[in-house]
N, CA, C and O atoms as CSV, one atom per row, in Angstrom:
chain,resi,resn,atom,element,x,y,z
A,1,MET,N,N,0.790,-1.146,0.082
A,1,MET,CA,C,-0.110,0.048,0.003
A,1,MET,C,C,0.815,1.368,-0.043
A,1,MET,O,O,1.781,1.604,0.683
A,2,GLU,N,N,0.348,2.074,-0.947
A,2,GLU,CA,C,1.361,3.594,-0.921
A,2,GLU,C,C,1.025,4.270,0.236
A,2,GLU,O,O,-0.113,4.415,0.681
A,3,ASN,N,N,2.264,4.760,0.798
A,3,ASN,CA,C,2.194,5.629,2.157
A,3,ASN,C,C,1.634,7.230,1.559
A,3,ASN,O,O,2.244,8.002,0.819
A,4,PRO,N,N,0.220,7.391,2.196
A,4,PRO,CA,C,-0.231,9.104,1.664
A,4,PRO,C,C,0.176,9.901,2.470
A,4,PRO,O,O,-0.694,10.714,2.784
A,5,ALA,N,N,1.467,10.090,3.132
A,5,ALA,CA,C,1.948,11.240,3.832
A,5,ALA,C,C,2.191,11.972,2.832
A,5,ALA,O,O,2.534,11.528,1.736
A,6,LYS,N,N,1.998,13.483,3.177
A,6,LYS,CA,C,1.936,14.680,2.518
A,6,LYS,C,C,3.382,14.873,3.199
A,6,LYS,O,O,3.668,14.182,4.177
A,7,ILE,N,N,4.347,15.867,2.653
A,7,ILE,CA,C,5.325,16.470,2.919
A,7,ILE,C,C,5.251,17.678,2.886
A,7,ILE,O,O,4.718,18.201,1.907
A,8,CYS,N,N,5.711,18.395,3.840
A,8,CYS,CA,C,5.414,20.074,4.050
A,8,CYS,C,C,6.416,20.553,3.369
A,8,CYS,O,O,7.582,20.158,3.367
A,9,ASP,N,N,5.753,21.750,2.563
A,9,ASP,CA,C,6.619,22.441,1.416
A,9,ASP,C,C,7.664,23.263,2.063
A,9,ASP,O,O,8.610,23.628,1.364
A,10,ILE,N,N,7.606,23.665,3.543
A,10,ILE,CA,C,8.413,24.464,4.214
A,10,ILE,C,C,9.403,24.014,5.051
A,10,ILE,O,O,10.427,24.684,5.179
A,11,CYS,N,N,9.234,22.862,5.707
A,11,CYS,CA,C,10.341,22.193,6.722
A,11,CYS,C,C,10.597,20.770,5.883
A,11,CYS,O,O,11.646,20.219,6.216
A,12,ASP,N,N,10.095,20.319,5.213
A,12,ASP,CA,C,10.481,19.265,3.920
A,12,ASP,C,C,10.288,17.771,4.972
A,12,ASP,O,O,11.010,16.788,4.808
A,13,LYS,N,N,9.177,17.837,6.057
A,13,LYS,CA,C,8.905,16.719,6.671
A,13,LYS,C,C,7.447,16.456,6.743
A,13,LYS,O,O,6.504,17.248,6.708
A,14,GLU,N,N,7.481,14.949,6.871
A,14,GLU,CA,C,5.797,14.358,6.893
A,14,GLU,C,C,4.964,15.220,7.749
A,14,GLU,O,O,5.377,15.887,8.697
A,15,CYS,N,N,3.715,15.140,7.311
A,15,CYS,CA,C,2.801,16.115,7.842
A,15,CYS,C,C,1.861,14.915,8.695
A,15,CYS,O,O,0.765,14.539,8.278
A,16,TYR,N,N,2.536,14.367,10.024
A,16,TYR,CA,C,1.901,13.718,10.776
A,16,TYR,C,C,1.931,14.385,12.214
A,16,TYR,O,O,2.972,14.826,12.700
A,17,SER,N,N,0.822,14.420,12.791
A,17,SER,CA,C,0.675,15.347,14.129
A,17,SER,C,C,1.167,14.521,15.162
A,17,SER,O,O,1.577,15.090,16.174
A,18,SER,N,N,1.208,13.272,15.104
A,18,SER,CA,C,1.654,12.593,16.501
A,18,SER,C,C,1.912,11.094,15.895
A,18,SER,O,O,1.608,10.773,14.746
A,19,GLU,N,N,2.471,10.302,16.778
A,19,GLU,CA,C,2.894,8.796,16.184
A,19,GLU,C,C,1.776,7.963,15.887
A,19,GLU,O,O,1.812,6.988,15.136
A,20,GLN,N,N,0.558,8.482,16.646
A,20,GLN,CA,C,-0.604,7.849,16.398
A,20,GLN,C,C,-1.212,7.853,15.173
A,20,GLN,O,O,-1.838,6.927,14.658
A,21,ALA,N,N,-0.930,9.292,14.592
A,21,ALA,CA,C,-1.706,9.802,13.426
A,21,ALA,C,C,-0.666,8.909,12.360
A,21,ALA,O,O,-1.189,8.448,11.346
A,22,LYS,N,N,0.582,8.708,12.563
A,22,LYS,CA,C,1.395,8.112,11.461
A,22,LYS,C,C,1.054,6.579,11.404
A,22,LYS,O,O,1.270,5.860,10.429
A,23,GLU,N,N,0.488,6.186,12.591
A,23,GLU,CA,C,0.292,4.699,12.590
A,23,GLU,C,C,-0.891,4.482,11.981
A,23,GLU,O,O,-0.977,3.363,11.474
A,24,TRP,N,N,-1.833,5.184,11.862
A,24,TRP,CA,C,-2.948,5.439,11.551
A,24,TRP,C,C,-2.902,5.637,9.747
A,24,TRP,O,O,-3.842,5.370,8.999
A,25,GLN,N,N,-1.736,6.098,9.385
A,25,GLN,CA,C,-1.486,6.710,8.243
A,25,GLN,C,C,-2.410,8.065,7.923
A,25,GLN,O,O,-2.598,8.458,6.772
A,26,SER,N,N,-2.918,8.673,9.018
A,26,SER,CA,C,-3.903,10.155,8.880
A,26,SER,C,C,-3.104,11.255,9.015
A,26,SER,O,O,-2.668,11.675,10.086
A,27,CYS,N,N,-2.822,11.934,7.445
A,27,CYS,CA,C,-2.054,13.027,7.803
A,27,CYS,C,C,-2.856,14.196,8.064
A,27,CYS,O,O,-4.011,14.378,7.679
A,28,ASP,N,N,-1.979,15.146,8.908
A,28,ASP,CA,C,-2.782,16.572,9.281
A,28,ASP,C,C,-2.039,17.498,8.542
A,28,ASP,O,O,-0.812,17.416,8.492
A,29,TYR,N,N,-2.638,18.329,7.992
A,29,TYR,CA,C,-1.846,19.292,6.926
A,29,TYR,C,C,-2.950,20.516,6.824
A,29,TYR,O,O,-4.121,20.506,7.204
A,30,ALA,N,N,-2.209,21.560,6.195
A,30,ALA,CA,C,-3.179,22.706,5.651
A,30,ALA,C,C,-2.582,22.755,4.097
A,30,ALA,O,O,-1.434,22.459,3.768
A,31,LYS,N,N,-3.453,23.119,3.393
A,31,LYS,CA,C,-3.423,23.755,2.033
A,31,LYS,C,C,-3.134,25.201,1.653
A,31,LYS,O,O,-4.164,25.838,1.876
A,32,LEU,N,N,-2.265,25.923,1.219
A,32,LEU,CA,C,-2.134,26.964,0.862
A,32,LEU,C,C,-2.511,27.177,-0.644
A,32,LEU,O,O,-1.621,27.241,-1.493
A,33,THR,N,N,-3.683,27.272,-0.931
A,33,THR,CA,C,-3.757,27.771,-2.642
A,33,THR,C,C,-4.117,28.890,-2.961
A,33,THR,O,O,-4.792,29.563,-2.183
A,34,ALA,N,N,-3.765,29.328,-4.133
A,34,ALA,CA,C,-3.755,30.735,-4.743
A,34,ALA,C,C,-4.337,30.473,-6.259
A,34,ALA,O,O,-3.789,29.757,-7.097
A,35,HIS,N,N,-5.499,31.168,-6.424
A,35,HIS,CA,C,-6.029,30.855,-7.834
A,35,HIS,C,C,-6.108,32.549,-8.578
A,35,HIS,O,O,-6.997,33.350,-8.290
A,36,TRP,N,N,-4.995,32.830,-9.549
A,36,TRP,CA,C,-5.060,33.894,-10.006
A,36,TRP,C,C,-5.872,34.369,-11.262
A,36,TRP,O,O,-5.733,33.651,-12.252
A,37,GLY,N,N,-6.617,35.353,-11.377
A,37,GLY,CA,C,-7.253,35.677,-12.626
A,37,GLY,C,C,-6.590,36.575,-13.745
A,37,GLY,O,O,-5.449,37.037,-13.707
A,38,TYR,N,N,-7.342,36.701,-14.553
A,38,TYR,CA,C,-6.899,37.401,-16.170
A,38,TYR,C,C,-6.291,38.562,-15.795
A,38,TYR,O,O,-5.271,38.703,-16.470
A,39,PHE,N,N,-6.490,39.657,-14.854
A,39,PHE,CA,C,-5.998,40.731,-14.832
A,39,PHE,C,C,-4.826,40.765,-13.429
A,39,PHE,O,O,-4.544,41.864,-12.951
A,40,SER,N,N,-4.358,39.806,-12.992
A,40,SER,CA,C,-3.503,39.995,-12.322
A,40,SER,C,C,-1.974,39.719,-12.638
A,40,SER,O,O,-1.865,39.415,-13.826
A,41,ASP,N,N,-0.917,39.722,-12.064
A,41,ASP,CA,C,0.260,39.709,-12.362
A,41,ASP,C,C,0.477,38.412,-13.020
A,41,ASP,O,O,0.917,38.350,-14.168
A,42,ARG,N,N,0.195,37.429,-12.358
A,42,ARG,CA,C,0.061,36.084,-12.544
A,42,ARG,C,C,-0.897,35.407,-13.477
A,42,ARG,O,O,-1.049,34.195,-13.326
A,43,ASP,N,N,-1.336,35.814,-14.099
A,43,ASP,CA,C,-2.505,35.694,-15.288
A,43,ASP,C,C,-2.640,33.839,-15.443
A,43,ASP,O,O,-1.887,33.023,-15.976
A,44,CYS,N,N,-3.840,33.695,-14.772
A,44,CYS,CA,C,-4.513,32.243,-15.033
A,44,CYS,C,C,-3.426,31.296,-14.276
A,44,CYS,O,O,-3.370,30.165,-14.759
A,45,GLN,N,N,-2.578,31.535,-13.214
A,45,GLN,CA,C,-1.799,30.565,-12.619
A,45,GLN,C,C,-2.519,30.198,-11.064
A,45,GLN,O,O,-3.210,30.855,-10.286
A,46,GLN,N,N,-1.956,28.759,-11.056
A,46,GLN,CA,C,-2.850,28.391,-9.924
A,46,GLN,C,C,-1.477,27.566,-8.925
A,46,GLN,O,O,-0.804,26.658,-9.413
A,47,HIS,N,N,-1.295,28.013,-7.713
A,47,HIS,CA,C,-0.396,27.626,-6.770
A,47,HIS,C,C,-0.731,26.987,-5.664
A,47,HIS,O,O,-1.819,27.226,-5.141
A,48,GLU,N,N,0.185,26.024,-5.096
A,48,GLU,CA,C,-0.448,25.200,-3.713
A,48,GLU,C,C,0.885,24.863,-3.216
A,48,GLU,O,O,1.990,24.644,-3.712
A,49,CYS,N,N,0.278,24.910,-1.855
A,49,CYS,CA,C,1.810,24.644,-0.792
A,49,CYS,C,C,0.981,23.939,0.297
A,49,CYS,O,O,-0.057,24.350,0.816
A,50,ILE,N,N,1.684,22.727,0.554
A,50,ILE,CA,C,1.251,21.710,1.629
A,50,ILE,C,C,2.050,22.067,2.931
A,50,ILE,O,O,3.280,22.031,2.921
A,51,ILE,N,N,1.316,22.424,4.093
A,51,ILE,CA,C,2.204,22.971,5.515
A,51,ILE,C,C,1.739,21.839,6.530
A,51,ILE,O,O,0.600,21.378,6.463
A,52,CYS,N,N,2.564,21.458,7.368
A,52,CYS,CA,C,2.323,20.674,8.331
A,52,CYS,C,C,1.760,21.216,9.388
A,52,CYS,O,O,1.453,22.377,9.117
A,53,GLU,N,N,1.435,20.881,10.636
A,53,GLU,CA,C,0.707,21.798,11.786
A,53,GLU,C,C,1.663,22.813,12.403
A,53,GLU,O,O,1.357,23.978,12.661
A,54,ARG,N,N,2.978,22.191,12.634
A,54,ARG,CA,C,3.932,22.901,13.286
A,54,ARG,C,C,4.476,24.236,12.694
A,54,ARG,O,O,4.892,25.204,13.331
A,55,CYS,N,N,4.380,24.073,11.210
A,55,CYS,CA,C,4.835,25.100,10.179
A,55,CYS,C,C,3.531,26.184,9.909
A,55,CYS,O,O,3.678,27.391,9.720
A,56,TYR,N,N,2.198,25.445,9.937
A,56,TYR,CA,C,1.189,26.289,9.962
A,56,TYR,C,C,1.183,27.278,11.248
A,56,TYR,O,O,1.009,28.485,11.076
A,57,GLU,N,N,1.365,26.768,12.456
A,57,GLU,CA,C,1.245,27.637,13.648
A,57,GLU,C,C,2.288,28.817,13.556
A,57,GLU,O,O,2.235,29.810,14.282
A,58,GLY,N,N,3.205,28.610,12.623
A,58,GLY,CA,C,4.370,29.912,12.847
A,58,GLY,C,C,3.681,30.860,11.531
A,58,GLY,O,O,3.618,32.090,11.535
A,59,LEU,N,N,3.314,30.183,10.704
A,59,LEU,CA,C,2.574,31.010,9.652
A,59,LEU,C,C,1.413,31.553,10.184
A,59,LEU,O,O,1.184,32.695,9.783
A,60,LEU,N,N,0.531,31.039,11.039
A,60,LEU,CA,C,-0.571,31.764,11.216
A,60,LEU,C,C,-0.171,32.861,12.534
A,60,LEU,O,O,-0.803,33.898,12.734
A,61,SER,N,N,0.642,32.543,13.115
A,61,SER,CA,C,1.103,33.788,14.182
A,61,SER,C,C,1.547,34.944,13.087
A,61,SER,O,O,1.091,36.076,13.247
A,62,TYR,N,N,2.354,34.699,12.071
A,62,TYR,CA,C,2.836,35.787,11.253
A,62,TYR,C,C,1.541,36.533,10.653
A,62,TYR,O,O,1.632,37.760,10.695
A,63,ILE,N,N,0.385,36.031,10.117
A,63,ILE,CA,C,-0.386,36.362,9.532
A,63,ILE,C,C,-1.172,37.447,10.587
A,63,ILE,O,O,-1.475,38.589,10.242
A,64,LEU,N,N,-1.414,36.941,11.786
A,64,LEU,CA,C,-1.898,37.818,12.725
A,64,LEU,C,C,-1.148,38.743,13.320
A,64,LEU,O,O,-1.663,39.738,13.831
A,65,LEU,N,N,0.080,38.537,13.322
A,65,LEU,CA,C,1.005,39.634,13.474
A,65,LEU,C,C,0.972,41.091,12.713
A,65,LEU,O,O,1.115,42.213,13.200
A,66,MET,N,N,0.729,40.681,11.311
A,66,MET,CA,C,0.782,41.510,10.279
A,66,MET,C,C,-0.731,42.057,10.293
A,66,MET,O,O,-1.042,42.864,9.417
A,67,GLY,N,N,-1.550,41.714,11.108
A,67,GLY,CA,C,-2.860,42.475,11.369
A,67,GLY,C,C,-4.241,41.707,10.329
A,67,GLY,O,O,-5.430,42.022,10.283
A,68,GLY,N,N,-3.715,40.950,9.810
A,68,GLY,CA,C,-4.668,39.689,8.848
A,68,GLY,C,C,-5.668,38.815,9.819
A,68,GLY,O,O,-5.803,39.132,11.000
A,69,LYS,N,N,-6.182,37.980,9.390
A,69,LYS,CA,C,-7.259,37.093,9.951
A,69,LYS,C,C,-7.270,35.907,9.160
A,69,LYS,O,O,-7.138,36.052,7.945
A,70,VAL,N,N,-7.417,34.651,9.673
A,70,VAL,CA,C,-7.896,33.428,9.083
A,70,VAL,C,C,-8.981,32.958,9.506
A,70,VAL,O,O,-9.149,32.821,10.718
A,71,ARG,N,N,-9.957,32.608,8.589
A,71,ARG,CA,C,-11.189,32.077,8.656
A,71,ARG,C,C,-11.406,30.701,9.099
A,71,ARG,O,O,-10.584,29.905,8.644
A,72,GLY,N,N,-12.364,30.183,9.924
A,72,GLY,CA,C,-12.335,28.931,10.261
A,72,GLY,C,C,-13.745,28.245,10.035
A,72,GLY,O,O,-14.724,28.976,9.879
A,73,GLU,N,N,-13.894,26.783,10.011
A,73,GLU,CA,C,-15.197,26.666,9.999
A,73,GLU,C,C,-15.172,25.019,10.733
A,73,GLU,O,O,-14.484,24.189,10.140
A,74,TYR,N,N,-15.752,24.670,11.721
A,74,TYR,CA,C,-15.809,23.029,12.023
A,74,TYR,C,C,-16.507,22.076,11.033
A,74,TYR,O,O,-17.731,22.103,10.899
A,75,TYR,N,N,-15.792,21.316,10.408
A,75,TYR,CA,C,-16.284,20.644,9.518
A,75,TYR,C,C,-17.459,19.387,9.835
A,75,TYR,O,O,-18.006,18.638,9.026
A,76,LEU,N,N,-17.614,19.469,11.315
A,76,LEU,CA,C,-18.101,18.109,11.990
A,76,LEU,C,C,-19.613,18.884,12.581
A,76,LEU,O,O,-20.601,18.256,12.963
A,77,VAL,N,N,-19.467,20.582,12.529
A,77,VAL,CA,C,-20.673,20.917,12.971
A,77,VAL,C,C,-21.135,22.183,11.844
A,77,VAL,O,O,-20.417,23.129,11.520
A,78,GLU,N,N,-22.264,21.960,11.452
A,78,GLU,CA,C,-22.794,22.390,10.162
A,78,GLU,C,C,-22.894,24.055,10.606
A,78,GLU,O,O,-23.354,24.435,11.683
A,79,HIS,N,N,-22.433,24.830,9.679
A,79,HIS,CA,C,-22.409,26.527,9.966
A,79,HIS,C,C,-21.740,27.054,11.006
A,79,HIS,O,O,-21.720,28.268,11.214
A,80,GLU,N,N,-21.178,26.249,11.694
A,80,GLU,CA,C,-20.349,26.961,12.899
A,80,GLU,C,C,-18.754,27.579,12.399
A,80,GLU,O,O,-17.788,26.825,12.277
A,81,LYS,N,N,-18.708,28.570,12.228
A,81,LYS,CA,C,-17.962,29.449,11.836
A,81,LYS,C,C,-16.921,30.202,12.998
A,81,LYS,O,O,-17.310,30.298,14.162
A,82,PHE,N,N,-15.720,30.666,12.631
A,82,PHE,CA,C,-14.865,31.285,13.865
A,82,PHE,C,C,-13.579,31.781,13.454
A,82,PHE,O,O,-12.985,31.270,12.504
A,83,GLU,N,N,-13.158,32.653,14.049
A,83,GLU,CA,C,-11.862,33.301,13.597
A,83,GLU,C,C,-10.724,32.432,14.276
A,83,GLU,O,O,-10.698,32.166,15.478
A,84,VAL,N,N,-9.671,31.977,13.226
A,84,VAL,CA,C,-8.910,31.084,14.192
A,84,VAL,C,C,-7.791,31.665,14.946
A,84,VAL,O,O,-7.284,32.664,14.434
A,85,LYS,N,N,-7.338,31.279,15.973
A,85,LYS,CA,C,-6.140,31.676,17.137
A,85,LYS,C,C,-5.237,30.775,17.117
A,85,LYS,O,O,-5.433,29.587,16.860
A,86,PRO,N,N,-3.843,31.461,17.478
A,86,PRO,CA,C,-3.070,30.247,17.628
A,86,PRO,C,C,-3.108,29.449,18.812
A,86,PRO,O,O,-3.817,29.793,19.757
A,87,LYS,N,N,-2.458,28.486,18.844
A,87,LYS,CA,C,-2.879,27.386,19.714
A,87,LYS,C,C,-2.012,27.780,21.310
A,87,LYS,O,O,-0.839,28.144,21.396
A,88,LYS,N,N,-2.602,27.658,22.008
A,88,LYS,CA,C,-1.602,27.877,23.470
A,88,LYS,C,C,-0.560,26.799,23.633
A,88,LYS,O,O,-0.629,25.612,23.317
A,89,LYS,N,N,0.465,27.506,24.223
A,89,LYS,CA,C,1.659,25.976,24.457
A,89,LYS,C,C,1.895,25.734,25.862
A,89,LYS,O,O,2.625,24.808,26.216
């Protein structure tokens, strides 16, 4: 069976959040995607970046530090949306 592990495009490590996740071959990762339209400098390009949970936390902190926000939604609870905050250490 092929290993479904995703490799983080930032740290180049597998995107397993724990040994149990690795045992179950359950990857936990974020996917950054960009779709550029006709009038952008990147006319009709699509970009994608796979990010492990550790690198995502760093990226999230940077976005919030710059005054940005990240929107989230619980996929097991219909219509429950929230603003994403960094994990407490």
